[in-house]
C-alpha positions as CSV (number, residue, x, y, z in Angstrom):
1,X,31.6,10.4,-1.6
2,X,29.3,12.6,0.4
3,X,26.4,10.7,1.9
4,X,22.9,12.0,1.4
5,X,20.4,12.0,4.3
6,X,16.8,11.0,3.4
7,X,13.9,10.4,5.6
8,X,11.9,7.4,4.5
9,X,8.7,6.4,6.4
10,X,6.6,3.3,6.0
11,X,3.1,2.4,6.9
12,X,0.5,-0.3,6.4
13,X,0.4,-1.0,2.7
14,X,-1.5,-4.2,2.1
15,X,-4.4,-5.2,4.3
16,X,-2.3,-4.9,7.5
17,X,0.3,-7.0,5.9
18,X,2.8,-4.8,4.1
19,X,4.1,-1.3,4.7
20,X,4.7,0.9,1.7
21,X,6.9,3.9,1.8
22,X,6.4,7.7,2.0
23,X,9.5,9.5,0.8
24,X,10.3,12.9,2.3
25,X,13.2,13.9,0.0
26,X,15.9,16.5,0.7
27,X,16.4,17.6,-2.9
28,X,14.1,19.6,-5.2
29,X,12.2,17.8,-7.8
30,X,12.0,20.8,-10.1
31,X,15.6,20.6,-11.2
32,X,15.1,17.0,-12.2
33,X,11.9,17.5,-14.1
34,X,13.5,19.5,-16.9
35,X,15.7,16.6,-17.9
36,X,13.7,13.5,-16.9
37,X,10.3,11.9,-16.8
38,X,7.9,9.7,-18.8
39,X,6.6,10.3,-22.3
40,X,3.9,8.3,-24.1
41,X,5.1,6.3,-27.0
42,X,4.5,7.3,-30.6
43,X,3.0,10.6,-29.6
44,X,-0.1,9.0,-28.2
45,X,-2.8,11.0,-26.4
46,X,-3.4,8.3,-23.8
47,X,-2.7,4.7,-23.1
48,X,-4.6,2.1,-21.1
49,X,-2.6,-0.5,-19.2
50,X,-4.0,-3.7,-17.7
51,X,-2.9,-4.1,-14.1
52,X,-3.2,-6.8,-11.4
53,X,-5.0,-5.7,-8.3
54,X,-4.6,-7.7,-5.0
55,X,-6.6,-6.5,-2.1
56,X,-7.1,-3.2,-3.8
57,X,-3.3,-2.6,-4.2
58,X,-2.2,-2.1,-7.8
59,X,0.7,-4.0,-9.4
60,X,2.1,-2.2,-12.4
61,X,4.5,-3.9,-14.9
62,X,7.8,-2.1,-15.1
63,X,11.1,-2.6,-16.9
64,X,14.4,-1.1,-15.7
65,X,17.0,-0.3,-18.4
66,X,15.3,-2.8,-20.8
67,X,15.1,-5.6,-18.2
68,X,12.5,-8.3,-17.9
69,X,9.1,-7.2,-16.7
70,X,8.8,-6.7,-13.0
71,X,5.8,-6.0,-10.7
72,X,5.9,-2.6,-8.9
73,X,3.3,-1.3,-6.5
74,X,1.7,1.9,-7.9
75,X,1.6,4.2,-4.9
76,X,0.6,7.9,-4.6
77,X,2.4,7.9,-1.3
78,X,5.9,7.6,-2.9
79,X,7.8,10.4,-4.6
80,X,11.0,8.5,-5.7
81,X,10.9,5.0,-7.1
82,X,12.0,2.3,-4.7
83,X,13.7,-1.0,-5.6
84,X,13.5,-3.7,-3.0
85,X,15.4,-6.6,-4.6
86,X,19.0,-5.6,-5.2
87,X,20.0,-9.3,-5.8
88,X,19.0,-8.7,-9.5
89,X,20.9,-5.4,-9.8
90,X,23.7,-7.0,-11.9
91,X,21.1,-7.7,-14.7
92,X,19.9,-4.1,-14.8
93,X,22.9,-2.2,-16.2
94,X,23.1,0.2,-13.3
95,X,26.6,1.6,-13.3
96,X,26.9,3.6,-10.0
97,X,25.1,3.8,-6.7
98,X,25.5,6.6,-4.2
99,X,25.0,5.9,-0.4
100,X,22.0,7.3,1.3
101,X,20.5,7.0,4.8
102,X,16.9,6.2,5.2
103,X,14.6,6.0,8.3
104,X,11.4,4.0,8.6
105,X,8.5,3.3,10.8
106,X,9.1,0.5,13.4
107,X,11.5,-0.3,16.1
108,X,14.9,0.1,14.6
109,X,17.7,2.5,13.5
110,X,18.6,4.3,10.3
111,X,19.3,2.1,7.3
112,X,22.1,2.4,4.8
113,X,20.6,2.3,1.3
114,X,21.7,3.4,-2.2
115,X,20.6,5.9,-4.8
116,X,20.7,5.0,-8.5
117,X,20.6,8.0,-10.8
118,X,19.6,8.5,-14.5
119,X,18.0,5.1,-15.1
120,X,15.4,4.3,-17.8
121,X,12.0,2.9,-16.7
122,X,9.5,1.5,-19.1
123,X,5.8,0.7,-18.6
124,X,3.4,-0.4,-21.3
125,X,2.9,2.5,-23.7
126,X,5.4,4.9,-22.0
127,X,9.1,5.4,-21.4
128,X,10.8,7.2,-18.5
129,X,14.3,8.7,-18.8
130,X,16.7,10.1,-16.2
131,X,14.8,8.6,-13.3
132,X,16.3,8.3,-9.8
133,X,15.7,5.2,-7.8
134,X,16.3,4.3,-4.1
135,X,17.7,0.8,-3.8
136,X,17.0,-0.9,-0.4
137,X,19.3,-3.4,1.2
138,X,18.6,-7.1,0.4
139,X,16.0,-8.7,2.6
140,X,15.0,-5.5,4.4
141,X,11.4,-5.9,3.2
142,X,9.9,-8.5,1.0
143,X,6.8,-7.6,-0.9
144,X,7.1,-10.8,-2.8
145,X,6.4,-12.9,0.3
146,X,3.3,-10.8,1.0
147,X,1.8,-10.9,-2.5
148,X,2.8,-14.5,-3.2
149,X,4.6,-13.5,-6.4
150,X,7.7,-11.5,-7.3
151,X,7.3,-7.8,-6.5
152,X,10.3,-5.7,-7.0
153,X,9.5,-2.2,-5.6
154,X,7.2,0.8,-5.6
155,X,6.6,3.6,-8.1
156,X,4.6,6.7,-7.6
157,X,5.3,10.3,-8.6
158,X,7.2,9.4,-11.7
159,X,3.8,8.3,-13.1
160,X,1.3,10.5,-11.3
161,X,3.4,13.6,-11.8
162,X,3.8,13.2,-15.5
163,X,0.3,12.1,-16.6
164,X,-3.3,12.4,-15.7
165,X,-3.9,8.9,-14.2
166,X,-7.3,7.2,-14.2
167,X,-7.7,4.1,-12.0
168,X,-10.5,1.6,-12.7
169,X,-10.4,-0.9,-9.8
170,X,-13.3,-3.0,-11.1
171,X,-12.1,-3.5,-14.7
172,X,-8.4,-3.6,-13.5
173,X,-6.7,-1.0,-15.7
174,X,-5.1,2.4,-15.4
175,X,-5.2,5.0,-18.2
176,X,-2.4,7.5,-18.6
177,X,-3.3,10.7,-20.5
178,X,-1.1,13.6,-21.7
179,X,-2.1,16.4,-19.2
180,X,-2.1,19.0,-22.0
181,X,-4.7,16.9,-24.0
182,X,-6.8,15.8,-21.0
183,X,-10.5,16.8,-21.0
184,X,-12.4,16.7,-17.7
185,X,-15.4,14.3,-17.6
186,X,-18.7,16.1,-18.2
187,X,-21.0,13.5,-16.8
188,X,-22.8,14.5,-13.5
189,X,-21.8,11.1,-12.2
190,X,-18.3,12.4,-11.7
191,X,-17.4,14.7,-8.7
192,X,-14.4,17.0,-8.8
193,X,-12.5,17.4,-5.5
194,X,-9.6,19.8,-5.0
195,X,-6.2,18.3,-3.8
196,X,-2.9,19.8,-2.8
197,X,0.1,18.1,-4.3
198,X,3.1,18.6,-2.0
199,X,6.5,16.9,-2.3
200,X,5.0,14.7,-4.9
201,X,2.0,13.4,-2.9
202,X,-1.7,14.3,-3.0
203,X,-3.5,15.7,0.0
204,X,-7.2,16.3,0.4
205,X,-9.5,17.8,3.0
206,X,-11.7,15.2,4.7
207,X,-13.6,14.9,8.0
208,X,-14.0,12.2,10.6
209,X,-16.6,11.8,13.4
210,X,-15.5,9.4,16.1
211,X,-17.4,7.2,18.4
212,X,-17.8,10.0,21.0
213,X,-19.1,12.5,18.4
214,X,-15.9,14.4,18.1
215,X,-15.4,15.8,14.6
216,X,-12.1,16.7,12.9
217,X,-11.8,18.3,9.4
218,X,-8.2,18.0,8.4
219,X,-5.7,17.3,5.6
220,X,-5.3,13.6,4.6
221,X,-2.9,11.8,2.3
222,X,-4.6,9.9,-0.6
223,X,-2.6,6.8,-0.5
224,X,-3.2,4.1,-3.2
225,X,-0.5,1.9,-1.7
226,X,-2.3,1.6,1.6
227,X,-4.9,-1.1,1.7
228,X,-6.6,-0.1,5.0
229,X,-9.5,2.4,4.8
230,X,-8.0,5.1,7.0
231,X,-5.1,5.4,9.4
232,X,-4.6,8.1,12.0
233,X,-1.2,9.8,12.7
234,X,-2.5,12.1,15.5
235,X,-3.7,11.1,18.9
236,X,-6.3,13.9,19.6
237,X,-9.1,11.4,18.9
238,X,-9.4,8.6,21.4
239,X,-9.3,5.0,20.3
240,X,-12.8,3.5,20.3
241,X,-13.7,1.5,23.4
242,X,-14.5,-1.5,21.1
243,X,-11.0,-2.0,19.6
244,X,-8.5,-4.8,19.2
245,X,-4.7,-5.0,19.2
246,X,-3.3,-5.4,15.7
247,X,-0.2,-5.8,13.7
248,X,-0.5,-2.8,11.3
249,X,2.3,-3.5,9.0
250,X,6.0,-4.0,8.5
251,X,8.0,-0.8,8.5
252,X,11.5,-0.4,7.2
253,X,12.8,-0.2,10.7
254,X,10.7,-2.9,12.2
255,X,7.1,-4.0,12.8
256,X,4.3,-1.5,13.4
257,X,1.7,-2.3,16.0
258,X,-1.4,-0.5,17.3
259,X,-5.2,-0.8,17.5
260,X,-8.1,-1.3,15.1
261,X,-11.5,0.2,15.7
262,X,-14.5,1.6,13.8
263,X,-15.7,5.2,13.6
264,X,-19.2,6.2,12.7
265,X,-18.6,8.6,9.8
266,X,-15.9,9.6,7.4
267,X,-16.5,12.2,4.7
268,X,-14.5,12.8,1.5
269,X,-16.0,15.5,-0.7
270,X,-19.7,14.9,-1.0
271,X,-19.3,11.2,-0.1
272,X,-20.0,9.8,3.4
273,X,-18.8,6.4,4.7
274,X,-20.3,4.6,7.8
275,X,-18.6,2.2,10.2
276,X,-15.1,2.8,8.7
277,X,-12.3,0.6,10.0
278,X,-9.5,2.8,11.4
279,X,-5.9,2.0,12.3
280,X,-4.3,3.7,15.3
281,X,-0.5,3.1,15.3
282,X,1.3,3.3,18.7
283,X,3.2,6.4,19.6
284,X,6.4,4.3,19.4
285,X,5.7,3.5,15.8
286,X,5.4,7.2,14.9
287,X,8.5,8.5,16.6
288,X,10.4,8.9,13.2
289,X,7.9,11.6,12.0
290,X,9.0,15.2,12.5
291,X,7.1,17.4,15.0
292,X,5.9,19.5,12.1
293,X,3.8,16.6,10.6
294,X,1.0,18.5,8.9
295,X,-1.4,15.8,7.7
296,X,-3.8,14.0,9.9
297,X,-3.7,10.5,8.4
298,X,-3.9,8.3,5.3
299,X,-6.9,7.5,3.1
300,X,-6.2,4.1,1.7
301,X,-7.4,2.0,-1.1
302,X,-10.2,0.4,0.9
303,X,-11.8,3.8,0.4
304,X,-10.4,4.8,-2.9
305,X,-11.3,1.5,-4.6
306,X,-15.0,2.3,-4.1
307,X,-14.5,4.8,-6.9
308,X,-13.4,5.1,-10.4
309,X,-10.8,7.8,-9.8
310,X,-8.8,10.3,-11.9
311,X,-5.7,12.0,-10.4
312,X,-4.9,15.3,-12.1
313,X,-1.8,16.6,-10.2
314,X,-1.2,19.3,-12.8
315,X,-4.5,21.0,-12.0
316,X,-4.5,20.0,-8.3
317,X,-7.7,17.9,-8.5
318,X,-9.2,14.5,-8.5
319,X,-12.4,13.2,-10.1
320,X,-14.4,10.5,-8.2
321,X,-17.2,8.3,-9.6
322,X,-18.9,5.7,-7.3
323,X,-18.7,2.1,-8.4
324,X,-20.8,-0.9,-7.3
325,X,-18.6,-1.4,-4.2
326,X,-19.3,2.0,-2.8
327,X,-21.8,0.8,-0.1
328,X,-19.9,-2.3,0.8
329,X,-19.4,-2.8,4.5
330,X,-15.8,-2.1,5.6
331,X,-14.2,-5.3,6.6
332,X,-10.9,-6.7,8.0
333,X,-9.2,-10.0,8.6
334,X,-11.4,-11.2,11.5
335,X,-9.4,-14.4,11.9
336,X,-6.4,-12.6,13.4
337,X,-4.1,-14.7,11.3
338,X,-1.4,-13.3,9.1
339,X,1.0,-15.3,6.9
340,X,3.6,-15.0,4.1
341,X,4.4,-17.2,1.2
342,X,7.8,-18.7,0.7
343,X,9.7,-21.1,-1.6
344,X,10.8,-20.9,-5.2
345,X,7.3,-20.6,-6.4
346,X,5.7,-19.0,-3.3
347,X,3.7,-22.1,-2.7
348,X,4.5,-22.5,1.0
349,X,2.5,-20.5,3.5
350,X,4.0,-19.7,6.9
351,X,2.1,-18.0,9.8
352,X,3.8,-14.7,10.6
353,X,1.5,-13.1,13.2
354,X,-1.5,-14.0,15.4
355,X,-3.5,-11.3,17.0
356,X,-3.9,-11.7,20.7
357,X,-7.3,-12.9,21.7
358,X,-8.3,-13.7,18.1
359,X,-10.0,-16.8,17.0
360,X,-6.7,-18.1,15.5
361,X,-4.9,-17.7,18.9
362,X,-7.8,-19.4,20.8
363,X,-7.6,-22.3,18.3
364,X,-4.0,-22.9,19.2
365,X,-2.2,-21.7,16.1
366,X,1.4,-20.6,16.4
367,X,3.7,-18.3,14.5
368,X,5.9,-20.3,12.1
369,X,3.3,-23.0,11.6
370,X,3.1,-24.0,8.0
371,X,-0.3,-24.1,6.5
372,X,-0.9,-27.3,4.5
373,X,-4.7,-27.2,3.9
374,X,-7.6,-24.9,4.6
375,X,-11.2,-26.1,4.7
376,X,-10.1,-29.5,3.3
377,X,-8.4,-28.0,0.2
378,X,-4.5,-28.2,-0.1
379,X,-3.0,-24.8,-0.3
380,X,-0.4,-25.9,-2.9
381,X,-1.2,-24.0,-6.1
382,X,-3.6,-21.5,-4.3
383,X,-2.9,-17.8,-4.4
384,X,-2.3,-15.9,-1.2
385,X,-5.3,-13.7,-2.0
386,X,-7.7,-16.7,-2.2
387,X,-6.5,-18.0,1.2
388,X,-6.9,-14.6,2.8
389,X,-10.4,-14.4,1.4
390,X,-11.3,-17.5,3.4
391,X,-10.2,-15.7,6.6
392,X,-12.3,-12.6,5.9
393,X,-15.7,-14.3,5.7
394,X,-18.6,-13.3,7.9
395,X,-18.8,-14.1,11.6
396,X,-19.9,-17.5,12.5
397,X,-18.2,-19.4,9.6
398,X,-15.8,-22.1,10.5
399,X,-12.3,-22.4,9.2
400,X,-10.6,-25.9,9.3
401,X,-6.8,-25.9,9.0
402,X,-4.2,-28.6,8.6
403,X,-0.8,-27.3,9.7
404,X,2.8,-28.6,10.1
405,X,4.6,-27.7,13.3
406,X,8.1,-29.0,13.3
407,X,7.6,-32.7,12.4
408,X,4.0,-32.8,13.6
409,X,0.9,-32.6,11.4
410,X,-1.9,-30.9,13.4
411,X,-5.6,-30.4,12.4
412,X,-7.7,-27.7,14.1
413,X,-10.5,-25.4,13.5
414,X,-12.0,-22.1,14.7
415,X,-15.1,-20.0,14.2
416,X,-14.7,-16.5,12.7
417,X,-15.7,-13.8,15.1
418,X,-15.9,-10.1,14.3
419,X,-14.6,-8.2,17.3
420,X,-15.1,-4.6,16.3
């Protein structure tokens, strides 16, 4: 069988902890659209779907060929659905897989993956038929370990390309509307912003003023799967003098490293943001991108979640309405500590990264230490999101930890210190 070549890139998808996937596919979607896609059940005009949101990243319940319900990341940065847990393929009635090559951010080589064609996807209130899905090798990337619960993949254009999609981050639901029946909001509280949908992904014009007063007005990808506020893919703006080394995510081909800094002003439409936290990946992490890369960076959900937002791909526009988080200060994990959850019930928490020079490093924590308690509370039964919230409190607060290192039980503490 002839092998297809795909380029698959990955970048920073969950508060510097997971990398989602931007697909640059070699085939035309238009030939697929005539015979595949989602439809609302029972001829409905629209449907509202409750979703879980962790650190501004949306988890959508999905069924594959009538399977049990699985969590998928809802990501505007993905054209073709991606499945990350092939160990359960035997339960999904997928008959044939075609080999494909993928490439990802990070320090590694091309990856042999598979393409499943003509599958049926179900989400509450809608059915999708004739869908293609990329199946990644087992253990290539684990979103479950990073969310602390089973997460099976990523879905994007199959939803955004078929419906008008409203995301309400505060009330934790999305609304899918038949694009032919959609009526634009009339309230002056909504602002319409033009976008350009290319290869299944939405791009918008936005501007950034850096710490030296340099201003760029460029095309940016609106990326609901990226938790960070913004990330730069070009090096024409210098990294702020006050910056810190950072682990920016786990790419398909390895880890992605770079810098974190703040920039004075970022503008999207009529909206301005001050002191925005910005990711600067290293040149080595971006080597997989083609020379013709024509977007400047990503606008992630740390920005998008400050709005109630409506994506209308069919008319090349979005509608934005500020919510109560609009003026919230842009933050980051100031402890410098990253960890994953393991075990059958994701109740063990293992340190996976420590930022050089961070409070966590100064305190003496090590990678592979197991966290047993935080601030006197055992971590057993706690969610990974709650634990991270303790590490993102304001400067000056103390964090007390009990950890297991080999056979030793160690207690230590550190004071949170904002470094940018």
